[in-house]
C-alpha positions in Angstrom: 0.0 0.0 0.0 1.3 3.4 -1.0 1.6 5.8 1.9 0.8 9.4 1.0 2.8 11.9 3.0 0.8 14.6 4.8 0.9 18.1 3.1 3.3 20.6 4.6 1.8 24.1 4.6 3.8 27.3 4.1 2.8 29.1 7.3 -0.2 28.3 9.5 -1.0 29.4 13.1 -0.3 27.4 16.2 -3.3 27.4 18.5 -2.2 25.4 21.5 -2.8 27.8 24.4 -5.7 29.5 26.0 -7.5 30.4 22.7 -10.5 28.2 23.3 -10.9 29.3 26.9 -10.7 33.0 26.2 -13.0 32.8 23.2 -15.5 30.8 25.2 -15.4 33.6 27.8 -16.4 36.0 25.1 -19.3 33.8 24.1 -20.4 33.3 27.7 -20.5 37.0 28.4 -21.8 37.8 24.9 -19.0 40.3 24.5 -18.0 39.4 20.9 -18.0 42.8 19.2 -15.6 45.8 19.4 -16.2 46.6 23.1 -14.9 44.2 25.7 -12.1 43.6 28.2 -9.9 41.5 25.9 -9.4 44.5 23.6 -8.1 46.6 26.4 -6.0 43.7 27.8 -4.6 42.9 24.4 -3.5 46.5 23.8 -1.9 46.8 27.2 0.0 43.5 27.1 1.1 44.0 23.5 2.5 47.5 24.3 4.4 45.9 27.2 5.8 43.2 25.0 7.0 45.5 22.2 8.2 48.1 24.6 6.0 51.2 23.9 3.7 53.2 26.0 0.6 52.9 23.8 -1.0 50.3 21.5 -4.3 50.7 19.6 -5.9 47.5 18.2 -7.3 47.6 14.6 -9.3 45.4 12.3 -6.3 44.7 10.1 -2.7 45.6 9.5 -3.7 47.6 6.5 -6.2 49.6 8.6 -3.4 50.2 11.1 -1.2 51.6 8.3 -3.9 53.8 6.9 -4.6 55.5 10.2 -0.9 55.7 11.1 0.0 57.3 7.8 -2.9 59.8 8.1 -1.7 60.8 11.6 1.9 61.1 10.5 0.9 63.6 7.7 0.3 61.6 4.5 -2.3 63.7 2.6 -3.4 64.5 -0.9 -0.6 66.0 -3.0 2.1 64.6 -0.7 4.7 62.0 -1.4 5.5 59.0 0.9 8.7 57.0 0.3 8.1 53.3 0.7 9.9 50.1 -0.2 9.5 48.9 -3.8 9.9 45.3 -2.6 6.9 44.8 -0.2 3.4 43.5 -0.1 1.0 45.8 -2.0 -0.9 46.9 1.2 2.1 49.1 2.1 1.5 51.3 -0.9 -2.3 50.9 -0.9 -2.5 52.6 2.5 -0.6 55.5 1.1 -3.1 55.9 -1.7 -6.0 55.7 0.8 -4.6 58.9 2.2 -4.5 60.5 -1.3 -0.7 60.6 -1.2 1.6 59.3 -3.9 4.2 56.6 -3.1 7.9 57.1 -4.0 9.2 53.6 -4.5 12.7 53.0 -3.1 14.8 50.1 -4.2 16.1 47.4 -1.9 19.6 47.0 -0.7 21.1 43.5 -1.0 22.2 43.0 2.6 18.7 43.0 4.1 16.3 43.2 1.2 14.8 46.2 2.9 14.5 49.7 1.6 17.8 51.2 0.8 17.6 53.9 3.5 21.0 55.4 2.7 19.9 55.9 -0.9 16.7 57.5 0.3 18.7 59.7 2.7 20.9 60.9 -0.2 17.8 61.6 -2.4 16.0 63.6 0.3 19.1 65.6 1.1 19.5 66.4 -2.6 15.9 67.6 -2.8 16.4 69.8 0.2 19.5 71.3 -1.3 17.8 72.3 -4.5 14.6 73.5 -2.7 12.2 70.7 -3.7 9.3 69.8 -1.5 10.2 67.1 1.1 7.9 64.2 2.2 6.1 64.7 5.5 6.4 61.0 6.3 8.4 57.9 5.3 7.0 54.4 5.5 9.7 51.9 6.2 8.9 48.2 5.9 10.8 45.5 7.9 10.6 42.9 5.2 10.1 39.2 5.9 11.2 39.5 9.6 14.5 41.4 9.2 14.7 45.0 10.6 15.6 47.8 8.3 18.7 50.0 8.7 17.1 53.0 10.5 19.9 55.4 11.3 19.6 57.3 7.9 15.9 57.8 8.5 16.4 58.9 12.1 18.8 61.5 10.8 16.2 62.7 8.3 13.7 63.0 11.1 16.1 65.2 13.1 17.2 67.4 10.2 13.9 67.9 8.4 11.2 66.9 10.8 10.0 63.9 8.6 7.9 61.5 10.6 8.5 57.7 10.4 5.9 55.0 10.1 7.2 51.5 10.6 5.4 48.8 8.7 6.3 45.9 11.0 3.5 43.6 9.8 6.0 40.8 9.1 8.5 41.4 11.8 6.9 41.2 15.3 9.5 40.3 17.8 12.5 41.3 15.7 15.0 43.8 17.2 18.2 45.7 16.7 21.3 44.4 18.4 23.7 47.3 17.6 23.7 51.0 16.7 21.5 53.7 17.9 18.5 51.4 18.3 20.3 48.5 20.1 17.9 46.7 22.4 14.8 48.1 20.7 12.1 46.1 18.9 10.6 47.0 15.5 7.6 49.2 15.9 9.3 51.4 18.5 11.8 53.4 16.5 9.4 55.5 14.4 6.7 57.9 15.4 4.2 55.1 14.8 4.5 51.3 14.3 2.0 49.0 12.6 1.6 45.3 13.0 -0.5 42.6 11.3 -2.1 39.5 12.9 -3.2 37.8 9.7 -3.4 34.0 9.8 0.1 33.5 8.4 1.9 35.9 10.7 4.1 34.9 13.7 1.0 35.2 15.9 -2.6 35.7 14.8 -6.0 37.0 15.8 -7.5 35.5 12.6 -7.1 39.0 11.2 -6.3 42.2 12.9 -3.6 44.8 13.4 -2.0 47.1 16.0 -0.7 50.7 16.0 2.1 51.4 18.5 3.5 54.7 19.6 5.1 56.5 22.6 3.1 59.6 21.9 -0.1 59.8 24.0 -1.6 62.4 21.6 -1.1 60.2 18.6 -2.5 57.2 20.4 -5.6 59.1 21.4 -6.1 60.3 17.9 -5.7 56.8 16.5 -8.2 55.4 19.0 -10.6 58.1 18.0 -10.3 57.5 14.2 -10.7 53.7 14.4 -14.0 54.1 16.2 -15.6 56.3 13.6 -14.3 59.5 15.2 -17.2 59.3 17.7 -17.1 61.8 20.6 -17.9 60.5 24.1 -21.5 60.5 25.2 -24.8 59.2 23.8 -25.4 61.8 21.2 -23.7 60.1 18.3 -21.6 63.1 17.4 -18.7 62.4 15.0 -16.3 65.4 14.7 -14.4 64.2 11.6 -14.3 61.4 9.1 -13.3 58.2 10.9 -13.3 54.5 10.2 -14.9 51.3 11.4 -11.5 49.8 12.1 -11.8 48.6 15.7 -10.7 45.0 16.6 -13.4 42.8 18.0 -13.3 41.5 21.6 -13.4 37.9 20.3 -10.4 38.5 18.0 -8.5 40.2 20.9 -9.2 37.1 23.0 -7.3 35.1 20.4 -4.6 37.8 20.5 -4.1 37.6 24.2 -3.8 33.8 24.1 -1.3 34.0 21.2 0.7 36.8 22.9 1.2 34.5 25.9 2.9 32.0 23.5 4.8 34.5 21.4 8.2 33.9 22.9 7.9 30.2 22.1 6.7 31.0 18.6 9.8 33.2 18.0 12.1 30.7 19.5 10.7 28.0 17.1 11.0 30.4 14.1 14.7 30.9 14.9 15.3 27.2 15.4 13.7 26.5 12.0 15.8 29.3 10.4 19.0 27.9 11.9 18.2 24.4 10.7 17.5 25.6 7.1 20.8 27.5 7.2 22.6 24.3 8.0 20.6 22.0 5.8 20.6 24.2 2.6 24.4 24.6 2.5 25.9 23.7 -0.8 22.7 24.1 -2.8 22.5 26.6 -5.6 20.4 29.0 -3.5 21.3 32.2 -1.7 20.2 32.1 1.9 18.1 35.0 3.3 19.7 38.1 5.0 21.2 37.3 8.4 23.1 40.4 9.5 24.9 40.6 12.8 23.3 43.8 14.0 19.7 42.5 14.2 17.8 39.6 15.6 15.2 38.6 12.9 11.8 37.1 13.6 12.2 34.9 10.5 8.6 35.3 9.5 8.9 33.6 6.1 12.2 31.8 5.5 13.0 32.9 1.9 15.8 32.0 -0.5 17.0 33.1 -3.9 17.4 30.3 -6.4 20.5 30.6 -8.5 20.0 31.8 -12.1 21.3 28.5 -13.5 18.8 26.5 -11.6 15.0 26.1 -12.0 12.8 29.2 -11.8 11.0 29.8 -8.5 7.7 29.2 -10.3 8.9 25.8 -11.4 10.1 24.9 -8.0 6.8 25.9 -6.4 5.0 23.6 -8.8 7.3 20.7 -8.3 7.3 21.1 -4.5 3.5 21.2 -4.6 3.5 17.9 -6.5 5.3 16.5 -3.4 2.8 18.0 -1.0 5.0 20.9 0.1 3.6 24.4 -0.1 6.1 27.1 -1.1 5.5 30.6 -2.6 7.3 33.0 -4.9 8.1 36.4 -3.4 6.1 39.4 -4.3 6.8 41.2 -7.5 8.0 44.8 -6.8 5.4 47.5 -6.6 6.6 49.1 -9.9 5.7 45.8 -11.6 2.1 45.9 -10.3 -0.4 47.5 -12.6 -1.7 50.2 -10.2 1.9 51.4 -9.6 3.6 50.9 -12.9 4.1 54.6 -13.5 5.0 55.5 -9.9 8.2 57.4 -9.4 11.2 55.3 -8.2 14.6 55.8 -6.6 17.3 53.2 -7.2 18.0 50.3 -9.4 16.8 46.7 -9.9 17.7 44.9 -6.6 14.0 44.5 -5.8 13.4 42.8 -9.2 16.3 40.4 -8.7 14.8 39.3 -5.3 11.4 38.8 -6.9 12.6 36.9 -10.0 14.7 34.4 -7.9 12.9 34.5 -4.6 11.1 31.6 -2.9 9.6 31.1 0.6 9.8 27.7 2.3 7.5 26.2 5.0 8.2 27.8 8.3 5.2 27.5 10.6 6.1 27.6 14.3 4.8 24.0 14.6 7.0 22.7 11.7 8.5 19.4 12.9 12.1 18.4 12.3 10.9 15.5 10.2 8.8 17.7 7.9 11.6 20.2 7.6 14.0 17.4 6.6 11.5 16.5 3.9 11.4 20.1 2.6 15.2 20.3 2.5 15.6 16.9 0.8 12.9 17.6 -1.8 14.4 21.0 -2.6 17.8 19.5 -2.9 16.4 17.0 -5.5 14.8 19.8 -7.5 17.6 22.4 -7.6 20.9 20.5 -7.2 
């Protein structure tokens, strides 16, 4: 009898803690909507974990980005620099504000925005008297923190606010430099996180805004609840949004947050095992710089140009029951952003054309990971 191996998914949540008990508490009390004790608790405990004074829960990571960018000064007629190599939501949130993205190429050491290149471009614009952006959106791609010092200098010199898109990098931190000891989402004026089902931790969907500024936190909380003033009169003093996280989703978040250190430790073990197991193959391993501790959200490699294409590898791995995924195409290769202004060269395109993400759920077993490594070796060696 032929034994069919179980499928290995790319990235799925691990629900082994108090999720059922906390959700049942919501059901028992009938507090399942956007008002409830788990929302407040989730915000408080998340802020403490990340290391900020304030956290505001939202319905999605994109909602968090939209509100954060609006608070930071993104507005019609303005320009917001953002990574060219990122998920499309990073740019969509800029457009929601009526602003125009300025796509910045990646740098090869981290695959993040080339912040030194952007620093030079903004300094050049200032020198010749061109308008400067009010805000920069920096994405910490695939779990690896970006190089922030050039952006911090721009904030000091020109008053440009920083929004961190940390949707993929919860738990990552800097180990050296000006931000040594800080987690992502704490370096900018506002940080944004996602709790989608494939992230390091999940609420089924949801997001969070973080900040050390009490005024920004209050404004964020106001906007995500339809900008409703206190009291029973249903007075809304500006255009707001229905972006509040539900109590039942926050209950999941509290339970997941309790397990987050274990999830991160598992992600890092998986990354180390891939690093050892993929040696000698015609693939370039993902960024692993000495000045950060990555959260290793999606373990992604670049397949050598002489080997099979990432699309072919995805198809062949799927035939073996292993889910992999090509990396996103750069924003300038997406139809809505094809004519968007850009800074830099073609590093983002290189990452996209050769990039591939491997299974890395926190619950991935050593046996399954060996199967991934062995199958990949057969296909690309």
